NUKE-243197 format. One line per 3 residues: number of its first residue (from 1); their letters; for each residue x negated, y negated, z negated of C-alpha. Coordinates in Angstrom, 2 decimals. Layout:
# residues N
NUM> a> X/Y/Z; ...;
//
This chain:
# residues 395
1> mkn> -87.40/-93.60/-128.62; -90.29/-92.61/-130.88; -90.56/-89.21/-129.21;
4> rvk> -90.56/-90.81/-125.76; -93.40/-93.17/-126.72; -95.38/-90.22/-128.07;
7> lvl> -94.76/-88.28/-124.86; -95.89/-91.20/-122.69; -99.03/-91.77/-124.76;
10> kwi> -99.78/-88.06/-124.66; -99.57/-87.95/-120.86; -101.64/-91.09/-120.49;
13> mis> -104.43/-89.41/-122.46; -104.05/-86.13/-120.55; -104.07/-88.00/-117.24;
16> ili> -107.23/-89.91/-118.16; -108.92/-86.63/-119.11; -107.79/-84.95/-115.87;
19> gli> -109.00/-87.97/-113.91; -112.39/-87.93/-115.63; -112.93/-84.19/-115.10;
22> ggl> -111.50/-84.35/-111.59; -113.76/-87.29/-110.77; -116.84/-85.44/-111.99;
25> vgt> -115.87/-82.25/-110.14; -115.10/-84.25/-106.99; -118.42/-86.10/-107.26;
28> afh> -120.40/-82.88/-107.65; -118.51/-81.38/-104.73; -119.07/-84.43/-102.50;
31> isv> -122.79/-84.55/-103.29; -123.14/-80.80/-102.66; -121.32/-80.91/-99.31;
34> dav> -123.32/-83.95/-98.18; -126.58/-82.28/-99.22; -125.97/-79.05/-97.30;
37> tei> -124.67/-81.00/-94.30; -127.92/-82.95/-94.20; -129.90/-79.71/-94.43;
40> rqe> -127.91/-78.22/-91.54; -128.28/-81.31/-89.37; -132.04/-81.34/-89.91;
43> nnw> -132.26/-77.60/-89.17; -129.63/-76.87/-86.51; -130.74/-73.26/-86.16;
46> ivy> -128.93/-72.56/-89.44; -125.66/-72.53/-87.47; -126.71/-69.22/-85.91;
49> llp> -126.76/-67.68/-89.40; -123.08/-68.50/-89.90; -122.08/-64.80/-89.92;
52> igg> -124.32/-64.32/-92.98; -122.59/-67.25/-94.68; -119.23/-65.69/-93.87;
55> lli> -120.30/-62.38/-95.41; -121.37/-64.18/-98.57; -118.01/-65.95/-98.85;
58> afl> -116.15/-62.68/-98.23; -118.25/-60.96/-100.90; -117.49/-63.65/-103.49;
61> ykk> -113.75/-63.58/-102.82; -113.70/-59.77/-102.81; -115.78/-59.57/-105.99;
64> fna> -113.34/-61.80/-107.86; -110.23/-60.24/-106.32; -109.28/-63.46/-104.57;
67> ekg> -109.21/-62.50/-100.90; -105.42/-62.92/-100.71; -103.22/-65.72/-101.97;
70> mdt> -106.05/-67.83/-103.40; -105.59/-70.94/-101.30; -103.86/-74.32/-101.18;
73> nrv> -100.46/-72.66/-100.85; -101.08/-71.08/-104.29; -101.50/-74.55/-105.79;
76> lra> -98.37/-75.85/-104.07; -96.37/-72.90/-105.43; -97.64/-73.70/-108.93;
79> vks> -96.11/-77.18/-108.61; -92.65/-75.77/-107.95; -92.74/-72.66/-110.12;
82> ead> -94.67/-71.14/-113.00; -97.24/-69.55/-110.70; -100.71/-69.76/-112.21;
85> vpv> -103.84/-71.38/-110.78; -106.70/-69.22/-112.07; -109.91/-70.77/-113.36;
88> rmm> -111.90/-68.67/-110.91; -110.34/-70.64/-108.03; -112.64/-73.57/-108.88;
91> pli> -116.06/-71.94/-108.45; -114.83/-69.86/-105.52; -113.48/-72.73/-103.42;
94> fsg> -116.42/-74.93/-104.43; -119.06/-72.38/-103.40; -117.08/-71.13/-100.39;
97> tvi> -116.74/-74.64/-98.96; -120.37/-75.53/-99.60; -121.49/-72.32/-97.87;
100> shl> -119.17/-73.00/-94.93; -120.60/-76.50/-94.46; -124.19/-75.32/-94.87;
103> fgg> -123.88/-72.80/-92.04; -121.68/-74.91/-89.78; -118.13/-73.64/-90.18;
106> svg> -115.69/-76.16/-88.71; -113.83/-77.02/-91.91; -112.98/-80.06/-94.02;
109> reg> -112.86/-80.86/-97.72; -109.25/-81.58/-98.70; -108.23/-77.92/-99.11;
112> aal> -111.02/-77.61/-101.63; -109.97/-80.91/-103.23; -106.39/-79.73/-103.78;
115> qlg> -107.49/-76.34/-105.09; -110.18/-77.77/-107.35; -107.82/-80.42/-108.69;
118> gsv> -104.90/-78.04/-109.12; -107.10/-75.65/-111.07; -108.43/-78.47/-113.28;
121> gyn> -104.94/-79.72/-114.08; -103.34/-76.34/-114.64; -106.04/-74.92/-116.88;
124> lsr> -106.48/-78.12/-118.89; -102.73/-78.23/-119.57; -102.89/-74.60/-120.72;
127> ylk> -105.87/-75.35/-122.95; -104.03/-78.31/-124.49; -100.91/-76.14/-124.93;
130> tdk> -98.55/-78.50/-123.14; -95.00/-77.43/-122.44; -94.84/-75.00/-119.48;
133> sqy> -92.11/-77.12/-117.93; -94.70/-79.90/-117.59; -97.50/-77.85/-116.05;
136> hla> -96.55/-79.16/-112.62; -97.37/-82.72/-113.71; -100.88/-81.67/-114.69;
139> vma> -101.37/-79.71/-111.45; -100.32/-82.69/-109.33; -102.43/-85.06/-111.42;
142> gms> -105.43/-82.80/-110.80; -104.72/-82.66/-107.07; -104.45/-86.46/-106.98;
145> avf> -107.67/-86.88/-108.95; -110.03/-84.84/-106.76; -108.39/-86.00/-103.51;
148> sal> -108.84/-89.60/-104.66; -112.45/-88.99/-105.72; -113.35/-87.63/-102.28;
151> fgt> -111.40/-89.96/-100.01; -111.18/-93.12/-102.13; -107.41/-93.46/-101.67;
154> pva> -105.85/-93.32/-105.17; -102.36/-94.55/-104.26; -102.05/-92.22/-101.27;
157> asi> -103.44/-89.32/-103.32; -100.72/-89.87/-105.94; -97.90/-89.85/-103.37;
160> fsy> -99.45/-87.06/-101.30; -99.41/-84.65/-104.24; -95.63/-85.02/-104.52;
163> eva> -94.86/-85.18/-100.84; -97.00/-82.24/-99.73; -95.55/-80.02/-102.46;
166> rvr> -91.99/-81.07/-101.56; -91.14/-82.06/-105.13; -88.37/-84.60/-105.56;
169> lkk> -88.99/-87.29/-108.13; -86.43/-86.95/-110.91; -87.81/-90.06/-112.60;
172> yye> -90.32/-92.44/-111.07; -92.47/-92.52/-114.20; -93.47/-88.95/-113.32;
175> lip> -95.82/-90.57/-110.80; -97.78/-92.19/-113.62; -99.96/-89.12/-114.46;
178> cli> -100.91/-88.77/-110.79; -101.71/-92.46/-110.40; -103.72/-92.71/-113.64;
181> aal> -105.69/-89.54/-112.85; -106.35/-90.75/-109.28; -107.56/-94.19/-110.42;
184> var> -109.82/-92.76/-113.14; -111.25/-90.17/-110.73; -111.93/-92.82/-108.08;
187> qta> -113.73/-95.04/-110.60; -115.72/-92.06/-111.88; -116.78/-91.07/-108.37;
190> gif> -117.69/-94.69/-107.61; -120.03/-94.83/-110.60; -122.00/-91.98/-109.03;
193> gva> -122.15/-93.66/-105.64; -119.38/-91.79/-103.82; -118.15/-94.40/-101.34;
196> pir> -114.49/-94.48/-100.28; -113.61/-93.89/-96.62; -113.04/-97.32/-95.07;
199> fdv> -112.98/-98.48/-91.44; -112.75/-101.98/-90.01; -110.42/-102.07/-86.99;
202> qfp> -109.23/-105.06/-84.97; -105.48/-104.78/-84.33; -104.01/-106.16/-81.09;
205> sin> -101.14/-108.64/-80.86; -97.70/-107.08/-80.88; -95.62/-107.04/-77.69;
208> tfl> -93.06/-104.75/-76.08; -95.50/-102.90/-73.82; -97.89/-102.35/-76.71;
211> ilk> -95.14/-100.76/-78.81; -94.11/-98.50/-75.92; -97.72/-97.36/-75.48;
214> lil> -98.01/-96.88/-79.25; -94.91/-94.68/-79.24; -96.36/-92.62/-76.37;
217> lsa> -99.69/-92.12/-78.15; -97.97/-91.28/-81.46; -95.70/-88.73/-79.77;
220> lcg> -98.74/-87.11/-78.20; -100.41/-86.96/-81.63; -97.34/-85.20/-83.02;
223> mva> -97.37/-82.64/-80.22; -101.10/-81.96/-80.60; -100.58/-81.65/-84.37;
226> ylf> -97.90/-79.03/-83.65; -100.31/-77.17/-81.35; -103.08/-77.35/-83.96;
229> cls> -100.92/-75.97/-86.79; -99.33/-73.30/-84.60; -102.74/-72.16/-83.36;
232> ihk> -104.02/-71.75/-86.93; -100.98/-69.79/-88.15; -100.78/-67.52/-85.07;
235> ter> -104.52/-66.86/-85.02; -104.61/-66.13/-88.77; -101.90/-63.49/-88.35;
238> fvg> -103.50/-62.03/-85.23; -107.01/-61.85/-86.68; -105.67/-60.48/-89.96;
241> kil> -103.91/-57.71/-88.04; -106.78/-56.64/-85.78; -109.50/-57.24/-88.39;
244> pni> -107.99/-56.45/-91.80; -111.46/-55.99/-93.30; -112.55/-59.43/-94.53;
247> yfr> -116.24/-58.66/-93.93; -115.68/-57.77/-90.27; -113.45/-60.84/-89.93;
250> alf> -116.14/-63.14/-91.33; -118.81/-61.56/-89.10; -116.66/-61.88/-86.01;
253> gga> -115.67/-65.49/-86.69; -119.20/-66.57/-87.57; -120.69/-64.89/-84.52;
256> lia> -118.04/-66.41/-82.25; -118.68/-69.92/-83.59; -122.44/-69.43/-83.16;
259> vlt> -121.99/-68.28/-79.54; -119.61/-71.14/-78.76; -122.03/-73.64/-80.29;
262> ylv> -124.77/-72.33/-78.00; -122.53/-72.39/-74.92; -121.21/-75.88/-75.63;
265> gsy> -124.74/-77.13/-76.21; -123.74/-79.39/-79.08; -123.49/-79.23/-82.87;
268> dyn> -120.76/-81.89/-82.97; -118.06/-79.34/-83.78; -119.80/-77.70/-86.74;
271> gag> -118.99/-78.96/-90.22; -116.49/-81.73/-90.90; -117.70/-84.12/-88.20;
274> mni> -117.36/-87.42/-90.06; -120.03/-88.93/-87.79; -117.89/-88.15/-84.74;
277> ied> -114.86/-89.73/-86.43; -116.89/-92.89/-87.06; -117.99/-92.96/-83.41;
280> ain> -114.38/-92.61/-82.26; -113.23/-95.44/-84.53; -116.02/-97.50/-82.97;
283> gka> -114.59/-96.73/-79.52; -116.78/-93.81/-78.39; -115.49/-90.27/-77.80;
286> iwy> -115.90/-87.46/-75.27; -112.59/-86.62/-73.58; -112.72/-82.90/-74.46;
289> afi> -113.98/-83.30/-78.05; -110.53/-82.82/-79.62; -110.01/-79.57/-77.68;
292> fki> -113.28/-78.05/-78.85; -112.62/-79.16/-82.44; -109.26/-77.38/-82.40;
295> ift> -110.90/-74.19/-81.14; -113.78/-74.30/-83.62; -111.51/-75.09/-86.58;
298> vis> -108.90/-72.46/-85.72; -111.58/-69.77/-85.55; -113.30/-70.90/-88.75;
301> vsc> -110.14/-71.13/-90.87; -108.62/-67.93/-89.47; -111.75/-65.93/-90.22;
304> gyr> -112.06/-66.95/-93.87; -114.34/-69.98/-93.88; -113.31/-72.38/-96.65;
307> gge> -112.75/-76.12/-96.87; -109.49/-77.17/-95.27; -108.09/-78.60/-92.09;
310> ivp> -107.38/-82.28/-92.81; -110.80/-83.74/-91.96; -110.77/-81.68/-88.73;
313> aff> -107.30/-83.19/-88.13; -108.84/-86.66/-88.56; -111.53/-85.63/-86.03;
316> igs> -108.99/-84.31/-83.53; -106.70/-87.31/-83.90; -109.36/-90.01/-83.71;
319> tlg> -111.11/-88.54/-80.65; -107.78/-87.86/-78.92; -106.55/-91.38/-79.68;
322> cvv> -109.78/-92.99/-78.54; -109.67/-91.25/-75.14; -105.92/-91.58/-74.49;
325> aql> -105.89/-95.24/-75.52; -108.32/-96.09/-72.72; -106.13/-94.25/-70.20;
328> igl> -102.97/-96.17/-71.13; -104.55/-99.59/-71.58; -104.98/-99.79/-75.36;
331> pas> -108.22/-100.74/-77.18; -110.21/-97.55/-77.81; -110.88/-98.33/-81.48;
334> fga> -107.20/-99.07/-82.10; -106.21/-95.83/-80.37; -108.64/-93.85/-82.53;
337> cig> -107.13/-95.43/-85.65; -103.60/-94.49/-84.56; -104.72/-90.98/-83.59;
340> fig> -106.48/-90.57/-86.94; -103.35/-91.26/-88.96; -100.78/-89.96/-86.47;
343> lfc> -102.23/-86.50/-86.19; -102.73/-86.30/-89.95; -99.07/-87.13/-90.48;
346> gav> -97.90/-84.59/-87.91; -100.09/-81.87/-89.40; -99.09/-82.32/-93.06;
349> ncp> -95.50/-83.62/-92.66; -96.11/-86.42/-95.19; -95.10/-89.72/-93.55;
352> vas> -95.02/-91.82/-96.73; -98.45/-90.67/-97.91; -99.77/-91.04/-94.35;
355> iii> -98.69/-94.68/-94.14; -100.27/-95.43/-97.51; -103.53/-93.64/-96.71;
358> ale> -103.70/-95.68/-93.49; -103.27/-98.89/-95.48; -106.04/-97.89/-97.89;
361> ifg> -108.46/-96.83/-95.17; -107.74/-99.37/-92.41; -106.17/-102.29/-94.31;
364> gkg> -102.74/-103.84/-94.45; -102.81/-105.78/-91.16; -101.79/-102.68/-89.21;
367> ilf> -98.80/-101.70/-91.33; -96.24/-101.96/-88.49; -98.43/-99.81/-86.23;
370> fvv> -98.90/-97.24/-88.98; -95.17/-96.97/-89.67; -94.36/-96.46/-85.99;
373> acv> -97.19/-93.94/-85.54; -96.22/-91.88/-88.59; -92.48/-91.86/-87.91;
376> isy> -92.89/-90.85/-84.24; -95.56/-88.23/-85.00; -93.47/-86.83/-87.86;
379> its> -90.48/-86.42/-85.54; -92.35/-84.91/-82.60; -94.44/-82.45/-84.64;
382> gni> -91.38/-80.37/-85.53; -91.03/-78.24/-88.65; -94.53/-76.80/-88.55;
385> sly> -97.23/-77.77/-91.06; -100.76/-76.81/-92.02; -99.22/-75.41/-95.19;
388> knq> -96.98/-72.40/-94.60; -93.24/-72.66/-95.20; -93.53/-76.31/-96.16;
391> gky> -90.67/-77.56/-93.98; -89.52/-81.12/-93.44; -88.83/-83.49/-96.29;
394> si> -89.84/-86.98/-97.30; -89.77/-88.76/-100.66;
//
């Protein structure tokens, strides 16, 4: 009993420390990404220098011998095995994502959040000389911390770390490090003015026809999520085969995005696109926006631009939902909300975390809608995921 109390107290202290460091790292990252996004939006011509940004990212990853296997999948492997998460992953993903956003790569932030957090947790646990069998707790606590700091969803971040890594809970108290780290990180980020993602949506009254339309929209989200994930994986393999040199790959991808931006005549598809997501939640979206975002994101990710795919998934889902909802007689804002969470669920195969993140972002009044959307999208998206070889599984 005494040893158990000591172990619990030890992990509470470690979790608080991980949450504090993760919150500070997440805050610095958020401020940096916002700053370069503002610079890009005030000087749109910077997008046409994206190939130079890609070369810089390629140089950094080549210089530190990190061009292969230094991604979110590395962190997920560390949760289930004794694979390491090198310290150098932190500055590389931080700088790579900031550069990508500065020059207009169509990427998100969560990939960086998971890698930054995983690196914080892993290396802190090594520094504190914790038992190797408990490294995975520190890695997941770190993932939860930075994800929570950026998105403002501490409960979802805690569950997501387990569900996305496909780790079964042996004992429910193992969630405590993730939850403590996530709460501390969120509070830390809040002190520095990092606002959580929150949207106010009016939910319609429930009836049979509404549920049928909801199922239809959710199934469509799952299928588009499948298309999105498949496009990324196939294009990554194809581009890697025809352009094995990472410098040529970055140049090609950056130039292609720049040309497409010019041809489309809009900068809406560069960067994360949170402003477009907000517009969709408010009931405004162009019918083809989700198609262009898929194309821009697939090219960016496949050619080595860093950041992640979840915020683009939010973009794709919310714009898709907004447009489809109006076609099938649902409120546009409600459709965007369902698309937002449905496509996320289909892309990451995490229905429990998806439901909880929906509750934290949109509020508890829509819980029935969220459950239906996530279950249907999860089923229709198949076995594919943004994260390779993840497979199907739920807590």
